[in-house]
Every structure is written in C-alpha cells, then in structure tokens.
N, C-alpha and C positions, 0 to 999 in steps of 0.2 A: 171079692178079689183075692187071689191066692196070697198066702203069707209071704212067699219070697218076693212077689211083686211089691207088696207093701214095704218090705225091708229095703228094696232098691229105691223106692220113692223117698223113704225117710232118709236114706243115706245121701241121695242127691240133694234133698232139701237141707240137710245139715251142712253140706258144702257151701250152700248159698248163705245160710244164716250164721255160721260160726264166727265170721269176722264182724258181724253186726251185733253180736251178743255183748252187752255191757260188762259181762263177767270175764270176757276173754281179753287178754292183753293185746296191745297192738302188735301184730306179727311183723317180723323183719321181712322186707320186700326182697324177693328172690334176686332181682336185678342188681341190688347193691352188693350182696355177697358174691354174686357171680362175676361182676365186672371189676372188682377191686380186691385188695388184699386185707380188707376189714373182716375179721372173723366173727365179730359180735358188735352190736351197737344197740342203742335204746332210743326210742322216740323222745323228743323233748317238747315240753309244754311250757309256753310263756305267751304273754300278751304282745303279739307282734304289732298291735295298733300303736303302742307307745313309740316303737322305732319308726313306723311309717309316718306318724305325726311329726316326729323329730326331723326325719329326712325331708319331708315335704314342706317344712316350714319355709316361709318366704325368705329368699336370700337377701341379706343385707349387702351394702356396698363393701368394697375392699377394705376400707378403713375400719370396718366393724367386723372383719372376719374372725377376730379373736374372741368374739362375744358368744361363741357357742357354749351352751351350758352343759354341765354333766348330765348323764343319763343314769337312772337307777333301774336296773333290769332284774326282775325276779323270775327264776325258773327252777324246775325240779327235775332231777335225773340221777340215776345211780343211787337211789335211796337217800338223797340229801337235798337240802335246800341251798340255792345259790342266790345271794343278793349282791349283784355286781354294780359297782359305781364306776362308770365309764367317763373318761375325760378325753378331749382331743389329743391326738398324737401328732408329733412333728416329724412324720416320715417323709413328707414332701418339702422340697425347697420352696421358698417364697416365690421364686420366678420359674417354677416348674412348667414345662411345655408338654402338651399332649397332642399327638398327631395320629392321623389315620392315613390310609392309602389315598383318600380323596381330599385331604387337608386337615386343618385343626379340628380337634374334638373338644366339645364343651363338657369337661369333666369337673365335678365338684370334689376337690381334694380334702374337704373338711369332714369326711365321714370315716376316718380312721381313728381308732381309740385305743387307749391303754387304761388300766385301772386296777382295782383291788376287789377282794371278796370280803364282805362284812364278817362272815363266819370264820375266816382264816386270814390271820395277819400276814402270813408268809406267801399267800397265793398272789400270783401276778396274772392279770388279764390283758390280752391283746386281741384286737379284732377290728372288723369294719362292719358298717351297716350297709347291706347290699342294696342294689337298685330296687329290689322287691321288698325292702323293709325288714330283712332278716339278719340275725346276728351270725356272722361267720368269723369264728375266732377260736382261741384256746385259753385254757386256764392251767397254769403250772403251779403245782403244789410240791411240798417237800417229798412226797412219795409217788406222785403220778402226774402225768400230763393228760388233760382232757381236751378233746377237740369237738367243736360244734360246726356243722356244715349244713347248707340247704340240701334237702332231700333230692331236689330236682337235678342236682349236679351229678347224681349217680343213675338217673333214669333216662336222660336224654343225651343222645350222642348223634350229631348230624352225620349222615352217611353210614351209620351202623345198622345193618339189617336187623339186629336184635334189639334196637333201641325202643321199639314199640312194645310195651307190655300190655297184657290183657287187662291188668288192673293197675291203679296207681294208689300209693298209700295216702291216707288222709292227713298225715302229719307233715309239717313243712320243714322240720329240722331234725337231724339225727345227732347223737352224741356217742363218742367212743373214746376209749383210753388208748394210750400208746401201746400198752400191753396187749390190746385186742388186735393189733396189726400182725398178720401172719406173714412169714417169709415166703417168697415165691419158690416153686419146686427147683428152679435153676437159680444159682446165685447171681444177683445183680452186681454190677461193678462200675468202676470209674476207669476210663481209658487214658487218663492224663499221664500215667507213667510211660506208656508206649509212645505217646505224643512227645514227651520230653526227651526220651531216649532217641527218637527219630530226629528231633531237632539237633541233637548233639552229634549225629552221624556225619561222616565225611561228605563234603559237597553240599551240605544243607546249612551252611553258615549264614548268619544274618549280618549284612553289611549296613552299618549305620553311618551317618555323617559324623565327622570328627567331633562336632559340637555336641551332638546327642550322645555319642559314646562317652564323652567326658562327663556329661551331666549324669549319666547312669552309673559310671564306675569310679570316677575320681574320688569321691569322699572316702572310700575305703582304701584305695591303693596309691593315691597321690603321694609323692615323696618317698615311696618305699622302694622304687625300682632304680636301677642304674640304666637299664634299657628294657624294651619290651620285645617279646617274641610272640609268634602265633603258633597254635597247635595245628595238627593236621586237619582239624575240622574247621579251621578259620577263626578260632576264638582267641582273644587276647589274654595272655598270661603275663604276669609280672615276674621279673627276675631280680633277685637281690643277692649279690655276692655268689652268683651261680647256684642259689638255692631257690626252689620253686614253692609257690603257695598255690594250693588248689583246694577244692571243696568236695568232700565226699559225704554222702548221707546228710545228716542234719548238723554236722559239726565241721568247723574249719580245721583242716589238717595241716600241720606244719612239717615239712619234710627236710631232712638234712640239717637238723639242729638249729633252726631259727628260734630265737628267744621268744617264747610264747607270752610271757608277762610284758615284755617290752612292746610286742606287737599289739597286745590287748589294750595297753594304756594308750598307745597311739590311735588305735581304732576308736576308742571312746572319745578321744580328744577331737578327732576329725569328724566323726559322725554326730554333729550337734543336733539335738532333738528339740523341737519347739513343742513344749507341753500343751500349747493351745490347739495344735493341729491334730484333731482327733476324728474328723469327719471325711468320709469317702463319698464323693458325688457319683451317682450311677446313671447310666443310660440303659433303659430296658426296652427290649423289642419283643414282639410276639409275631410268629409267622402265620400264614393263612391256615395251617393245620390246627394251630392253637385256637385261632378265631373260630374255625369250624366246630371245635369241641365245645366252646363256651357260648357261641352264638352272637354276642355283641361286643363292641369295643370296651364298653364300660365293665362288663363282666370280666374280660381279660385283664384289665387294669386292676380290678379288685383282687383277682387271684395273685397277680404279681406283687401287689402291695402286701398281702399277707405273708409272702415269702420274705420280703425285706423286713417286716416287723419281727418275724421269728429269728432271722439272722441277727438283728440288732440285739435281741434279748440274750443271745449267746455271746456275741463279741463284746458288748458293753461290760459284761461282768468277768471278762477274762484278763488275767494279769500276765500280759505278754513279756514284760521286762522282769517279771518275778521279783518285784520289790515289796510284795505283800499287799498291794492295792490294785484294784481293777484299773485298766488304762482307759476305759470309757470310749473305746473305738466304736464308731457308729456309722451308719449308712443313710444317705438321703437320696431320694429319687429326684433327679434334676430334669430328665427328659424321658418321655415314653412314646413309642410308636407301635401301633397295631396294624399289621398287614391283613386286611379283610379279603373277601372273595374276589374283589375287583383287582387285587394285586396280580392275579393270574393273567390279566389283560395287559399288564405293564411290561413292555419288552426289557426294561431295566431291572425288573425284580429278580433277585439272585437265587431264590429258592423255589422255583416252580416244580421241580422234579424230586425224585427220591435220591438220597445221597447216603454214603457211609458217614459215620459220625465225624471222622477227621476232615473229610471233604466239606461237610456242612460247617464245621468251625472255621475252616479256611475261607469259605465264601463269606461268612459273617465278618471275618477279620479284614476283608478288603476295604471296608469303609474307614474313614479317618475319625478316631475317637480321642484325639489329643485333648479335647476340652473336658474329658471325664477321667475320673480315677479308674473306673472299670465299666465295661459294657457287657450286657448279657442278653442272650436270645433264649426265649422260652418257646418250646415247640411241643407237638403231640405226635411224635414219630417213634416207631418201635425200632430202635437201633440194634445192630448186630450184637450178639453175645450178652444181651441184657444190659447194655450200657445206659446209665442214667444221666451222666453228665461228662463234660470234657472242658478243660481249661488250660491255658498256657501257664506254666509254672514260673514263679518269680525266681530270680537268680541275681547274684551280685556280679558274676563274671559275664553272664550271657543275657541277651535281650529276652524279654518276656515277663509277664506278670504285672503287678500293680504299678500304675503311673507310667508304664512304658509308652514311648512315643512311636508314632507311625514310622516304619522303616522298610527297607527292601529285603524281601524274604521269598525264596523259591521263585524268583523271576518276576515278582510284582511287589507293589507297596502294600504292606499289611500292618494292622494294629494288633499287637500281641497282648494287650491288656483286656482280653476278652474271654468269654466262656459260654457254654450252652447247657441247658437243663431240659430234659424231656419228662413229661408226666404220663407217658405210656410205656409199659414194660411187659413183655411177653403177652401182649394183647389185653392187658388189664390196666385200669386206671391206678395211678400211684397216689396213695392218700397223702395229705399234708404232713403227717407224722414222719414220712420218709422223704418226700420231696423238699421239705424245709431243710432237713439235715443235708440233703444232697447239695443244695445251693451253698450252705455253710462250708461243706467239704470242698467244693470247687473254688470258692473264694480263698479257702486255706491254701490251695495250690497257687493261686495268684499272689498270695502273700509270702510265698517262698517255701511252703512245707511240702515235702514229698509224702508218699504213703508211709504210715508208721512201720518201722522195722519190727523184727520179731520181739525185741526187748521191750517194745511199747505196745504190744497187743496182748494184754493179760487175759481177755475173755472172762469166763466165769460168770458169777451172778451179777457183777458190776458191769459186764460187757466191755466192748472195745471202744476206743476213742473216735472222735469225728473223722480223723484222717486214716481210719482203717480202710484197706483197699476195696472191700466190698460193702454193699449197702447194709445198714443196720435198721432195726425196727424203730429205734428212737425211744424205747421204754426203759433202757438200762441207765444206770447212774452215769456211766462214762460216755454214753452216746452223744451227749451235748457238751462235751468238754474236750479240750485239746490236751494231748499227751505231752509229757516233758520233752520228748523228741521234737514235736511240732513247735513248741514254744521256743526251743533253742534255735530252730530254723527260721521262724517267722520274725522274731524280734530284730535281728540285724537288718533284714530286708526292709521292714517298716521304718526303722530308724534312718536308713540311708535313702531309700527311694520315696517314702511317703511323708515322713515327719521331719525331715531335714529342712533347712531354709528354702531349698529348691524343690522340695517334695510337693506332691499334688494334693495332699490332704488340706482341708480347710478348717477354720474354727467353727464350732457349732453355732447355729443361729440362736439368738437370745431367747430366753424364756418369755412367755406371753402372760403379762398381767391382765387378768380379767377372764381367764379360762376356767376359774374355779379350782385350780390346782396350785397348792403351795409349792413353788419351785425354788431353786437356788436364787438368792438375792431378794426373796419376798418373805415378809413376816406373816402374811395372811393373803387370802385371795377369795373374795366373796362374789366376784363377777363384775359386770358393768352396773352402773348406777340404777338403771331401770329394773334390774333383776335382783340386786343385792337387798337382802332383808337383815343383814348383819350390822348391828350397831357398834360392833367392836373393831371394825376394819373399814378403812377408806376404800371405796370401790374405784374401779377404773372409770375415767371420764374422758370425754373428748377434749375438754379444756379444764384440767384440774387446777384448783387454787394452789399457790406455792406452799401454803402451810398444810395442805392435805395431800400428801404424796400417796398415790394409789398403791394398794397392796401393802400398807403399813397399818399397825395398830393405832386406834384412836387414843387420845390422851387418857391416862388413868385406866386403860384396859390391860388386864393381865394376860388375856388370851382371846382367841376368836374361835367360834364354832367351826370355822373353815379349817382350823388346824387339826381338829380331832373331836371325838365324841365326849371327851371329858372336860369340855368347856361349856358353861351355861350361857344363855342368851344375854345375861347381864355381865358378861365378860369376866367371870370368875371361874376358878378351877373347881371341879367336882371332887368330892371325896366319898368313897365307899359306895358310889353308885355303880350298879352293874352295867358294864359296857359291852360285854360279850357273853353269849349264852353257852352253857355246857352242851357240846355236840355229841357226847357219848364217849369220845376219845380224848377230849381236852376239857379241863376244868373251866368253869366260868371265870371271868376276869372282872375286877372292880377298879374304879378310878382311885389313884393313890394320892391325889391332891398336889402332885408335884409337876405334872405335865398334862397338856390337853390330849395327849395320845393315850390310847387304851393299853395298859401294860400287857406284855405277852402272857398268854395262858400257859399253865403247866400241863404238859402232855401226860395223859394216863399211861401206865406201863404198857409197853408193847405186848401183844397177845391178850390184852383185855378183851373179853367177848363183847361184841356190839351187834345190834341188829340181828340177834339170835344166831346167825350162821356165819358171821364175820368176826374178825379181831382187829384191834387197833394196831397201827404201825405209823410211828412218827406223828401222832396226833390225828391221823385220818383212819376212818373205818373202811379199810381196803383189803385187808388180808383174809385168807380163808381160816375158818375155825380150826382146821387141821393144825395150823401153826401153834395154837395154844396147847396142843398135846405133843408137840415135837414131831409132827408128821407133815407130809406134803400133800397138797391138793391134787386130785386127779379126776378123771371121768371114767365111770364104770361102763364097761361094754357088756350089754346083756347077752346071755346065752339063749339057746333055743327053748330051754325049760324055765327061764327066769320070768318073773312077773312083768307086766307091761310098764311098771313104774321103776324098774331096776335102773334104767339109764338116768333117771332124774333123782335118784337117791344121792345124798351128799356122801362123797367117797374120798378116802385118804389112803396114803401108803407110807411106808417107812422110807426115810431118806436113803438115797443111793440108787444105783441102777438095777434094773431087772427085779424090782420089788412088785408084788401083786397089788392091784388096786382093789381095795375092799370097801364095801358100803359101811356107813356109820352104824347100820343095824348089826354088823358083824364085829365091830370094835366094842366089846363088852367087858374086857378085863382091864383093871388098873395096870399101868397109868394111862391106858388108851381107852377109857370108858367114855367115848364120845356120845353125846345125846343122839338118839335116833331122830333123824330129820331128813327132809327133802330139800333139794335146791329150790331157790326162789324162781318164780316164773320169769322166763327170758334168759335163764342161764344156759350157756352152750352145753350140748350133750352129744353123745355118739361121735366123739372125735371131731367136734365142731361142724358136724353135718346137719345139726338140728338144734332146736331150743326147747326148753321145758315149758309146758303150758300150765294153766291153773289146776289141771287135773293130774299133775305129776307125770305126764306122759311126754315122751320126746317126740316133738313134731318135726318131721324132716323138712328141711328147706329144699324144695324142688325147684330148680331154675326154670322148668317148663311151666310152672304155675298150676292153677286149678284144673286145667284141661288134662294135665298128666295124672292128677289125682283121680279124675273121673275115668280116665282110660284104665288106670290100674284097678279101679272099682269094678268096671264092666268086663275087662278082658284078662283079669288075673286067672290063674289056674283054679283057685277056690271058687271064683264067680262062675267060671265055665262049668265046673263040676256041679255047682248048685243048679245052674240052668239045665244041665243034662238030667238031673234027678227030677226036676219039675216037669220036663217034657215026658219022662217015663210015667210019672204019676198022673199026669193030666193029658194022656194021649188023645182023648176024645176032643178036648179043646183045640189041640194042635190040628187034628183032622178037620174039624169044622172050619178052622181058620184057613187051612189050605183049600178046602172046597169053596169057601166064600171068595178067596182070591182068584181061583180059576174061573168061577162064575162071573166075576166082575170083568176079567180079561176077555172072556167070550162075548159078553154083552157089549163091551166097548168095541171089539173087533167087528161084530155084526152091524152095529150102528154106523161105524165108519164106512163099511162096504155099501150100505144102503144109500148114504149121502153121496158117494162117488158115482153110483149108478144113476141117481136122479140128475146130477149135474151133467152127465154124458148125454142123457136123453134130451135134455133141454137144449143142448148145444147142437144136436143133429137134426132137430125138427125143422127149423127155419134157418138154413145156411145163409149167412150174410158175409159179404166180403168188404173189407175196409181197407182204406189206404193209411199207411203209417204217416205220421206228421211230416217226415222228411220226404215223402213221395207225393205230396200235394201238387197238383198240376194247374196250369192255366189253360183255358180253352182257346186262347189266341196263339198258343205255341204251335208252330207249324210241324214240330217233330211228330205230332200224333197223327199226321196224315199217312204215316208209314203203314204199309199193309199188314205188317206183323204185329201191330198194336191196335187196340180198340178201346175206346172209352165207353164204359158201361156205367149205369147208375143202378144202385140197389134201391128198389121200390119205385123206380121211375121208368119211363119208356126209354128205348134206345134213341139214337140219333146223333147228329154231329154236335148238337148243343143241347143243353138241358132245357126242358120246357119251363116256362114261367111258373113260379110257385112250387117247383119240385124241391122236396126236402130230402131226397135220397142221398146216399153216400156214394161218392164217385170213386171208381177204382180203375186200375189199368190191368188188362189181362193180356197175356201173351197168347200166341196162336195155339200152342199146345194146351194151355189151360182152358182156352175157349172150347176146344174140341172135347176135352174131358167133361166140361160142364154140359155141353150139348148132349153127350151120351147119357149123362146122369138124368137129364131132363126127359129124354125119350123113354128111358126105362121107367121113370115115374109115371109118364102118360100111359104106357102099356099096362102098368099095374092098375091104373084107374079104369082102363077099358075092360080089363078082365073082371073087375068088380062089377 
C-alpha cells in the first residue's frame, strides 16, 4: 500500500482513538463553549451514587421532614480536593406551593443545601441535588467563585437545530470559575432605567386608592406638609412652607433651605423598623420558553432555586443601614408556577408570542401579587439590545418596587412589585455566574436603587458593583457587592416599605433542630435519635423528656463533635491535634484546647509558588506564577516559524498596556528569571480558541466537531497537494483504476440491456388481456348486449356465457380493439401458411 495512503489511514484512526486514550485529558465539548459564555471549564469527578442514594431515600412523613442528614461529598477539580459537608437549606417556605399548567406539582423541596469545605474555613457552599442525582451548586472562596453544573444543561436545547451533537462527553458535571466567564461581544444591559423614566413621564401616572397611597408614602411624609400638590406627571409631592422635597439619584435633596437635620430626625422617628422582619417571600414563575429549555417542571424549579440561593448569599451579608453589621436580609420561595408546553393551548395564557422586554414585564404584572413581597418571571427569550433583566424600581414618592400593592397603571390593574430575568443573550446560554448577579441586580431596583452613577463605578481590578448598568462577569471583588450609592438608596425604601410595622417583610422561620447543623439557639445538633451517635448531645425526638431538651449538651459534657472537629467522642476538647492539612498555600491548623472549632489557618505569603506553575493568593493556589516575578499572565500567539508547542508555553508580560507577551523560555535575566515550563493540560490557549493537551500542543476547539477535523485533513491544500503528487508518481495505478471502473460500468450496462430484452420477448409471445379489478363484470348485466361491446374469454371459447369449468380471464373489448385483434390474428395465420 502506498505510504501516503498509510498516513491517511493512521490519521483517521488517530481521530477515533485520541479521545479513548487514557493518557489524554477529557477534552472540552464544543457545544458548551459554543453556546455559552464559558471560556474554559474542567470535567468533575465524584461518586454521584452517594447523591442518588440520598435523593432516592424513602420519604418520611411531614413531621419528620427535618430529619434529613448531612451529605459529605468528595470531588476533585482545578488541581485541588474538595470535601463538602452539605446540610439542608431553608430556601423554601414551610407552606410553599408548586404548580404547573395542568395543576399541582409533586416537588420535594428538601434537596437544597448549604455547607462548608473541610479544606477551607472561609469557603461557603450552596447548591441542590438534581433529579438526576448530580450536584448543581457553587463554592465561594476568598479569592474565587467556583460553579458546578450538569453537563447536559449545555448540550440539549429543545427546538435548537444545533442541539444534536455528533458525540457527547463522558463526564456528567463540569466546573468553571467566575473568571472563566467571557463577556459577550456586545454589552448586555438592564433596561430598568428606561422603564423607570417612562413611568415618570407625563400621562403615565399611577393612580392608587387613597388607602394604598397612604400606606406607601405616609411613614416618610406624614405631618410634614401643610397641603399636597401634584406634579405634571400626576405624582404626589409634599409642600412645607412653600418648600419642596424631592428625590434625585440616590440621595434625598432638600430645596430652598429645609432643615436637613430636623427632617432626618423626624424621618428616623417615623420610619420605625422591626428588626425581626428580614425575610422577603417570593412568587416565582417560568414561562413555556424556559420550560422548553430545561425539559421538565422539576428542572425549572431547580434552576430558579439556585438563583434564590445565590441572591441570599449576597443580601444576607450586606449592611444596608451601614451600622457595621449585616442586616441578614433573605428571600424564601413561597409559591412556584411553571408554564409547560400545554400553556400554549390555554386561551388565558399571557405569554404565547414574542414580546419586547417592557411589554413582557407589563403582561407579567397584570396578575395580583399582593400576597408576596416580590414576584419574578424566568424566561429564555433573547430580548432586544442584549437585555438580561427588567424590574420596577422602588420609590418613596411613586408606586413600584418591593411590597407595592396592585394598582391602576396605563389603563389596567397591575402589580409593580415584579421583575423578569432571561437566561438567553445574543443567542447564547447565560451561565449562572452572570444570571445570579442579574437577579440580585433587578431585586436591587425593586429595593429602590437606580443604576450606579459615575462616582460609584470604579472599575479597575476590583470591578464595578452589582448595580452597574451593564452585566458583569461576576469574578471581580465588587461584582457581588452594593456600592455606597446603592446602600444609601435602598436603606430608606426597605425601612419604610418592607421593615416597618406595615411592611411586607416577615420574620425568618425558626431553625430546625435535628438537621445536623448547629444554628442559633442550639448548643449542638447530632440529628434525630435513630441517626445520632453522639453521646455529648441530646438528639431530636418526637416526644423528648422534659429533662433532655433536644440540641443541648448532655450533663458534664464540655463539647460535642457536632460543634466542630476539635471535640472528642468522650465530650472533651482536643489539644494539639491536627484539624486541617497544609494545602500548599495555607499552613496546617491544630486544635488549641479552647474551642471545638478548628482555629483559622495562617495563609502563606501571596505569590508563594504552588503546584509548580501557580502562586498563592489569599490562601488559595489560584494565581499565575508570573505574579511571583511582578509580571502578568498572558497567552502566547505562535508565529508561522514558531514550534508547535509555542502556544502552550507558560507566558508572561510586563504590567501595563501594549507590552509583548513572552514565553517563560525567553525570560532568563534576573529579576525575571522564570523557570522554563509549559502550561498544564487543559489550559486555554490561542486566545481562548483552544486548550493545551498532554503533548503541549494547542488543540483547537472546533464547534463543528470531529467531522470538521476530518474535512480539514482530506480537503486542505496540503492534503490535495500530497494527493496530486501521489497521482503523478503512481499514474499506472490510477490508469488501472479508471479502466477497471469503465469495464464495470460497461458490464453492468450490457447486463441490464439483456434483461430488458428477455422481459419484452416473454410479454409479446402469448398476448393476454386482463380486466382490471374495477372493471369486473356480471354476466347477467344487460348492458353487455350492446353491439359495440363483446365479452371474450382468454383461454376459453367465445359465447354469451362462459362454459362450465372455464378458468379463462374475462375481458371487455370495444369494437375498434376487436378489429385490431382480428387483423393481428389473420397476419399470424398467413405467416404460418407461408411456413
């Protein structure tokens, strides 16, 4: 066989075997990077059987719902081990309602979790166990946010012509960092500013009943006015001694010399805050487009649950009143409705067609949501100008935002305590790192914050805040925080509309003794009595004795293992025992004999080299080794004369713009004498268009998959030139092949001609005439006495009736046909006579 042919065969074989090789890393699937803004991710390995077993456990009755035990999940990704301890999360209200288009949905709300990471005291875990038994969640560390999602979420899209891939990855979960999310080519945005300005335009006023108006506005302005006036937009303003009070931007402005201090003191006196009211009850809906994207009602609820979990982690730790302590503002899901495909058959369904983003929000706002703090619609629509979300902005003067009651607006009754979020942007799926912050952003509007003005958009390496007008990737320090401008705007709205005696916020539901988590009001928590193996703590029981209060320490017990790793099983504190390992960027930690909790580890200095090519940052091995030498990480772009491994060499550049990106092999002079090294397998290369394999070559991520690779192999200029040379060198083989092909064609043509001649001769030798089924006749029918018709029989004699036992076929002949047949017969007789 010619050498070139062998080379082709080996090349094709390598395409088939490369992914099966145990030495080759699991390659990123083209569909994931093609349909989302995730620039890089890694496959995740963990034992999903643990989660499936936990999820499929036999359900107990309602009285035992709190007996769900913690889950310990071990997984590895991004060159580190993760040991997660997951405990049930209280993201659903106890009386939560789940509905679909066709009625109630049987949804188990006990599969949402929060937890910690054993290797990192500061890490916070949030997530759910999906219906497929997979972990869908995030881990927030001091230096990075990590996201874990089912792979199938990025490979299947109902109604998408590109959803069917030639191959599917073998891994069930992917992980990526917030810093791996790339921005879309066109900036995504929030349209709430335009909506709010439109609401303030003339003739767009909101007319509320006097009772509802007073409920919304009185706490701030009661007793301040001599009389009230209306502006040209129809909004109530208060007048005091002919001096007006209005609100601009994020600050209350006092015009014409009103005493600010006096007003502020009165403001705080009137706006009484109930510190126990910290929970906002949500009504979440998903339209039929969202259902089409995720396939089942349960999957839709799971995705919406993750959004609320993430928003909780942001709002709970925010100090809105700026008193130095977080206000613990949280959200609970009280009602969920998923509109499935059958909704399109419902004449009362409001969202069957395509709408602009403002029209879509108005349609959603037509329902009465007075029983809820906020109501949100999740959709999968690609709105104009890259809009990701829209919400009514809370205000002290005007209707709209948190806790707002149903009122008359633009000719119909509407609820303005609403918002919408879409997970489709410029044709691509929006990853949770972006959509979670989008929901937090829109709720910020509901709470009274406009977009951050210029003085609150610092940008830079810390990034912009949550209320920045355009979408952020979520990986910067400020991306999950509210700016001072937003805090100043939100606090008075919350105090008046939400946390006042008449506000719609509620008290948080009590902690659950028996869930294995030591919460406020508990000394310890070892679970229910049948699961508790802790002799130091009284377990939860159905009928506990009066002297054995559940979730308290037993007599003479100093501590309980449920409180932390520094307590022994005989209820004593450990001393000098190692409770946390050295992870390369953080020293080991040892019990100090004073607390059951493991003392914080001491972080190693930033820029300490770890894992050969990374450096430590805030106790995590996440930074590029370039930082250790005062340089920035970059990706080398190979030139035409560079080696094939150039793109996968570790590269750095000097800080600042327009600096060349140089390989570590070129940085040889102190203080930039970086060790010569390659990037680890899986590292992005070629400007994020590929990834490095184990052979230090940049493997391009082609959205078309293996067929495109094969096409390039066979039809590239180099391949065609090789084929041309082979034809010239082996012309005799080509000539033989052409002659053989011509011979085969001639033989086939001759054989086909002989078969057609034989069939024609057999048909002409004994002519027979048959009647089609629809022309079968009855001999008793008088119409055949017509002289222009004659009944004849094939193989039988003529006559008016067929003779007995005649098996011939009967046919009807017209007169002209009969004459033609007669002539043919006479000609046949003459020929016989001549012979």
